[in-house]
N, C-alpha and C positions, 0 to 999 in steps of 0.2 A: 688830625690822625697822620702818625709819619710812617712813613712806606719802608720796610725791610726788605732787602735781599732776600730773594730762595735759600732754601737750605743748600749748600755744594754738594750736600752726600744725597739726599733721598729727593730732592727738587719741591720739598713742602713751601707753600706759600705762609705758613704759620710761625713764622720764627718772631723773637721777642728779644729785648736788648735787657742785660742785665749787667748796670755798670758800663765796663768795657770790654764785654762778649755779645755775642749775637748766640742765640738757642735755639733750637729744635726740636719742639717738644715731642713730633713724632719719632724721630729716630733718636733724640737724644745728643746729638752732634752741637760740640760748641767750636766758635772761630770765634776770632777780634774782628772786631767792628772795621777799625781800619788797618790794616796790615802796615807792622812797623818798618822804617825803612831798613834795607842793608846795612848791618853793621859790620867796619873795618875790623872787628875785633880790638880796637881801642877802649881801654877804659879810661876814665877819669877820675882817678882815687887819691886823693889829696888828707894829707895830715890835718892835726889841728892847729898848725899855722897856713894851712893854705901853699904849702909845696905839693908838687907832684908827685906820687909816690910810684916806684916800678918793680917789677921784680928782680930780687937780689939786694934790695936795698936794706940797710939797718938804720934800725927806727929805737927810740928810748920811749917808755911808758912815761906817761903826763899824771897820773892817776892811778893812787891802790885800786886793782882790780880785784874783787872776790874770785875765787874758781867756783864753779855753777858746781853741787854736789860733793864740795868738800871744803875742808876747813881753812885749806891755804888761800894765802892773799898773793899776786905778784903785786909786787914793792913798786912805788914811783922811781923813775929812775934805771930800773930794769932793761939792758939792753937786748935786743932781740936782735940777730943777724939774719941774712939771707931769708925774707920774706916773699910771701908769693902771693900775689893777688888774686882774687875769686870774686866770682858775683855774689849776693845776696846782703844779708844784712850786717854780717862779720865779713866784711872784706879782705882780710888778711889772712894767712894762713902761715903758722910757723914752728917752731920749736924752742922751747924758751927750758934753758939749764934747770933744773931742779924739779919742771914741770910736766916737760913731755910736748906731746902736740896740741895746741892749742889753734884758735882761732880768736881774733881779735876785730874790734873797729877801729877803725881809721883814726876816729873822732877823737880816741884814747891813747895815741901815739904821736912823736915827734920825729921829723928824719933828722938823722945825727950829719 
């Protein structure tokens, strides 16, 4: 049987693991089993060709993309200027002419 550390909130010994979290059933506190190393706020986001992207870059869309909740389509070859990189599944925030603010996945763009 694996021994888990006591809860940092209430010091209960009844903690258990759920995927990568430790959970205390006594107080409901959840925390990471192994604290992630401190990041220096650097992101390694790459386009479909493997080129490193940065804030302010210009990219083109490499595939027709349906706009969720709309009948509009962002066509292949659409140029997107001044992108902003964010954390999450859709890692590019941008404004596209004719569509407005959008979030894109980096796998569907190529740096110009």
